[in-house]
C-alpha positions in Angstrom: 17.1 -33.7 28.8 18.0 -33.8 25.1 21.5 -33.5 23.7 22.7 -32.1 20.5 25.0 -34.2 18.2 27.9 -32.8 16.3 29.8 -34.4 13.5 33.4 -33.4 13.2 34.8 -33.9 9.7 37.5 -31.2 9.7 40.9 -32.9 10.5 42.1 -29.7 12.1 39.1 -29.5 14.3 39.4 -33.1 15.3 43.1 -32.5 16.3 42.1 -29.4 18.2 39.6 -31.3 20.5 41.8 -34.3 21.4 42.9 -32.8 24.6 40.8 -33.3 27.6 40.4 -29.6 28.1 39.0 -28.9 24.7 36.6 -31.7 25.0 35.3 -30.4 28.4 34.8 -26.9 26.8 32.9 -28.3 23.9 30.7 -30.5 26.2 30.0 -27.4 28.3 29.0 -25.2 25.4 26.7 -28.0 23.7 25.2 -28.8 27.2 24.3 -25.3 28.0 23.3 -23.9 24.5 20.2 -26.2 24.2 18.5 -25.4 27.5 19.1 -21.7 26.9 17.4 -21.9 23.5 14.5 -23.9 25.0 14.2 -21.4 27.8 13.8 -18.5 25.4 11.4 -20.5 23.1 9.2 -21.3 26.1 9.2 -17.5 27.2 8.3 -16.4 23.6 5.6 -18.9 23.6 4.3 -17.6 26.9 4.4 -14.1 25.5 2.8 -15.0 22.2 0.0 -16.9 24.1 -0.7 -14.0 26.5 -0.9 -11.5 23.6 -3.4 -13.9 21.8 -5.6 -14.2 24.8 -5.8 -10.4 25.3 -6.6 -10.0 21.6 -9.4 -12.6 21.9 -10.9 -10.9 25.0 -10.8 -7.4 23.1 -12.3 -8.9 20.1 -15.1 -10.7 22.1 -15.9 -7.2 23.4 -16.1 -5.8 19.9 -12.8 -3.8 20.4 -11.2 -5.0 17.1 -9.0 -1.8 16.7 -7.3 -2.7 20.0 -7.3 -6.4 19.3 -5.6 -6.3 15.9 -2.1 -5.2 17.3 -2.3 -7.9 20.0 -2.7 -10.6 17.3 -0.1 -8.9 15.0 2.7 -9.2 17.8 1.6 -12.6 18.8 1.9 -13.8 15.2 5.3 -12.0 14.8 6.6 -13.9 17.9 5.1 -17.3 17.2 3.2 -17.7 13.9 0.4 -20.1 14.2 -2.8 -21.2 12.3 -5.2 -20.0 15.0 -3.4 -16.7 15.4 -3.3 -16.0 11.7 -7.1 -16.8 11.5 -7.9 -14.5 14.3 -5.8 -11.7 12.9 -7.6 -12.0 9.5 -10.9 -11.9 11.3 -9.9 -8.9 13.1 -8.6 -7.1 10.0 -12.1 -7.8 8.3 -13.9 -6.3 11.1 -12.0 -3.0 10.9 -12.4 -2.6 7.3 -8.9 -3.8 6.1 -10.4 -6.1 3.6 -7.2 -6.6 1.4 -5.1 -7.4 4.6 -7.8 -9.9 5.9 -8.0 -11.6 2.4 -4.2 -12.1 2.3 -4.0 -13.4 6.0 -6.9 -15.8 5.5 -5.1 -17.3 2.5 -1.9 -17.5 4.6 -3.7 -19.3 7.4 -5.3 -21.7 4.8 -1.8 -22.5 3.4 -0.5 -23.3 7.0 -3.4 -25.5 7.8 -2.9 -27.3 4.5 0.7 -28.0 5.4 -0.4 -29.3 8.8 -2.9 -31.4 7.3 -5.8 -29.8 9.0 -8.4 -29.9 6.4 -11.4 -28.3 8.3 -9.3 -25.3 9.3 -7.9 -24.9 5.7 -11.4 -24.9 4.2 -12.8 -22.4 6.9 -9.9 -20.0 6.1 -10.2 -20.3 2.3 -14.0 -19.8 2.4 -13.5 -16.6 4.3 -10.9 -15.4 1.7 -13.2 -16.4 -1.2 -16.0 -14.5 0.3 -13.8 -11.3 0.7 -12.4 -11.5 -3.0 -15.3 -9.8 -4.6 -15.3 -7.0 -2.1 -11.6 -6.0 -2.5 -10.6 -2.5 -3.7 -7.9 -2.9 -6.4 -5.2 -0.6 -7.8 -3.3 -1.1 -11.1 -0.1 0.9 -11.5 0.7 1.3 -15.2 4.3 2.2 -16.2 4.3 2.9 -19.9 7.4 2.2 -21.9 8.2 6.0 -22.2 8.3 6.3 -18.4 10.7 3.3 -17.8 14.2 4.8 -17.1 17.2 3.0 -15.6 16.9 2.7 -11.8 13.1 3.3 -11.7 11.5 2.5 -8.4 7.6 2.3 -7.9 6.4 2.4 -4.4 2.9 2.1 -2.9 2.6 3.4 0.6 6.4 2.9 0.9 6.5 -0.7 -0.2 8.3 -1.4 -3.3 6.3 -2.7 -6.3 8.7 -4.8 -8.4 8.4 -4.8 -12.2 6.3 -8.0 -12.3 3.6 -6.2 -10.3 3.4 -3.3 -12.8 0.1 -3.5 -14.8 -1.4 -5.9 -12.3 -4.7 -5.1 -10.3 -3.4 -5.6 -6.8 -5.8 -5.6 -3.8 -5.4 -2.6 -1.4 -7.3 -1.7 1.9 -9.9 1.0 1.6 -8.6 4.5 2.5 -5.9 6.8 1.2 -2.8 5.5 -0.5 0.2 7.1 -2.1 2.1 6.0 -5.2 5.5 7.5 -5.5 8.0 7.0 -8.3 11.6 8.0 -8.4 14.8 7.3 -10.5 18.4 8.6 -10.2 18.7 11.9 -12.2 15.0 12.6 -12.3 12.5 14.6 -10.2 10.3 12.2 -8.2 6.6 11.9 -8.9 3.7 11.0 -6.6 0.0 10.6 -6.6 -2.6 9.9 -4.0 -5.8 8.0 -4.4 -8.7 6.7 -2.3 -9.3 3.0 -2.2 -12.9 2.1 -2.3 -14.5 -1.3 -1.8 -15.4 -3.3 -4.8 -13.9 -0.8 -7.1 -10.8 -0.9 -9.3 -8.6 2.0 -10.1 -5.6 2.7 -12.4 -2.8 5.0 -12.0 -0.5 5.7 -15.0 3.0 7.0 -14.3 4.1 9.8 -16.5 7.5 10.3 -17.9 9.8 11.7 -15.1 11.3 15.1 -15.6 15.1 14.9 -15.9 17.1 17.2 -13.5 19.3 19.4 -15.7 22.9 20.1 -14.7 23.2 23.4 -13.1 26.5 24.1 -14.9 24.8 24.0 -18.2 23.4 27.4 -17.7 19.9 28.7 -17.2 17.2 27.5 -19.4 15.0 29.5 -21.7 12.0 29.5 -19.3 14.2 30.7 -16.4 15.4 33.6 -18.6 11.9 34.6 -19.4 10.7 34.5 -15.8 13.7 35.9 -14.0 14.2 39.7 -13.8 16.8 41.5 -15.7 20.3 41.3 -14.4 21.5 44.5 -12.5 18.2 46.1 -11.7 18.8 46.0 -8.0 22.1 47.7 -8.5 20.7 50.3 -10.8 17.8 51.0 -8.3 20.4 51.6 -5.5 22.4 53.8 -7.8 19.2 56.0 -8.4 18.5 56.2 -4.7 22.0 57.2 -3.8 22.1 59.7 -6.7 18.8 61.1 -5.4 20.6 61.6 -2.1 23.3 63.5 -3.9 20.8 65.7 -5.6 19.3 66.6 -2.3 22.8 67.4 -0.9 23.6 69.6 -3.9 20.2 71.5 -3.4 20.8 71.9 0.3 24.3 73.2 -0.4 22.9 75.7 -3.0 20.4 77.0 -0.5 22.9 77.6 2.2 25.4 79.1 -0.4 22.9 81.8 -1.5 22.1 82.4 2.3 25.8 82.8 3.0 26.2 85.2 0.2 23.1 87.3 1.3 24.4 87.4 4.9 27.7 88.5 3.8 26.4 91.2 1.6 24.1 92.5 4.5 27.3 92.5 6.9 29.1 94.8 4.6 26.9 97.7 5.5 27.7 97.3 9.2 31.4 96.9 8.8 34.0 99.5 7.8 37.8 98.9 7.5 37.3 95.4 9.0 35.6 96.9 12.0 32.0 95.9 12.5 29.3 96.8 14.9 27.3 94.2 16.8 24.8 93.7 13.8 27.8 93.3 11.5 29.5 90.7 13.8 26.3 88.6 14.0 25.7 88.8 10.1 29.2 87.8 9.5 29.0 84.8 11.9 25.7 83.7 10.3 27.3 84.0 6.7 30.3 81.8 7.9 27.9 79.1 9.3 25.8 79.0 6.1 28.9 78.9 4.0 30.1 75.8 6.0 26.7 74.1 5.7 26.7 74.8 2.0 30.2 73.2 1.6 29.0 70.1 3.6 25.9 70.0 1.5 27.9 70.2 -1.8 30.3 67.6 -0.5 27.6 65.0 0.4 25.8 65.8 -2.9 28.7 65.2 -5.0 29.7 62.0 -3.3 26.2 60.7 -3.7 26.1 61.7 -7.5 29.4 60.0 -8.1 28.5 57.0 -6.1 25.1 56.7 -7.7 26.6 57.1 -11.2 29.2 54.4 -10.6 26.4 51.9 -9.4 24.4 52.6 -12.4 27.0 52.3 -15.0 28.8 49.2 -13.4 25.5 47.2 -13.1 25.6 44.1 -15.3 23.2 44.1 -18.2 21.4 41.2 -19.9 22.2 42.6 -23.4 25.7 43.0 -24.7 24.5 45.5 -27.3 25.3 48.9 -26.3 22.5 50.3 -28.3 19.8 51.6 -26.0 22.1 52.2 -23.0 21.9 55.3 -21.0 24.7 56.6 -19.0 24.6 59.2 -15.9 27.6 61.1 -14.9 28.3 64.0 -12.5 29.5 67.3 -14.0 31.5 69.6 -11.8 33.5 72.6 -12.9 34.1 76.2 -12.3 31.1 77.3 -14.4 28.5 74.7 -13.4 27.7 71.7 -11.3 25.1 69.0 -12.2 24.6 65.8 -14.0 25.2 64.8 -17.6 23.0 62.2 -19.4 24.6 60.2 -22.2 23.1 57.3 -24.3 22.8 55.5 -27.4 19.5 54.7 -29.3 
């Protein structure tokens, strides 16, 4: 069993552990923490070893796509030279050449620190063999595109300014470059990484987001429909209903007059025969419908006129405006059209 040593330099701490109870507690903590850490380490090592063995078995059967995640998790739990080398080999078999190249170099670096010359050489030779086959991408950020807070990301990973303009290795396949900055619209571009091919993406100047309170732009004015068109359309529709109402009222008004005139020949001194009574009733019904029709018509005309005349206009110049208003009086009923040209 190993024991941890603790150096107590703080006078306050020294005084606080002078009592037998404090010393007992401190001894208990130090005595139990080391075995707990050792137990966790042993369990992690066992898990990492089991994952590594599973990955080796899958790779031996040619199932590299399933083997790579095993090696990745084993390396995360307990990084090792052998695990890194096998993970890089797995990446190379599934076509992730840039990832394989990077992990081979990582394995070579670990082996050099451990003094394992043969393993270092093996890993470095594999990396050197992959270098000419790598797909590379250069993200160019011109001076006019550089604004405060600019962030350049490749597949979600941040590319710092020292990496701009550098031909960086990428795995074959689809990749996305996304650029953003506070107060600007983000920009993104997709590209296909191809083995042994170098590509370049140039970031354009980002478009600044204008303040909505500054008013509409000239382009918005040119493309947006004139203000008030919807209200004017509604006004015309309502006025059309009003015209129909007036027409219906006029028809029933003429019918009521005709029925009333016909009834006069069947009535004498307010006494009417059966035909006169029927004609008088029909005349009253027609007159009622005529009144309703005229009422609906006038309401429609007035409402339509109000909607039309109150609709906002793009131009403040009254020249070229047209006004529509109802006309009602003892001599005539209809609409008046007024305008300036």
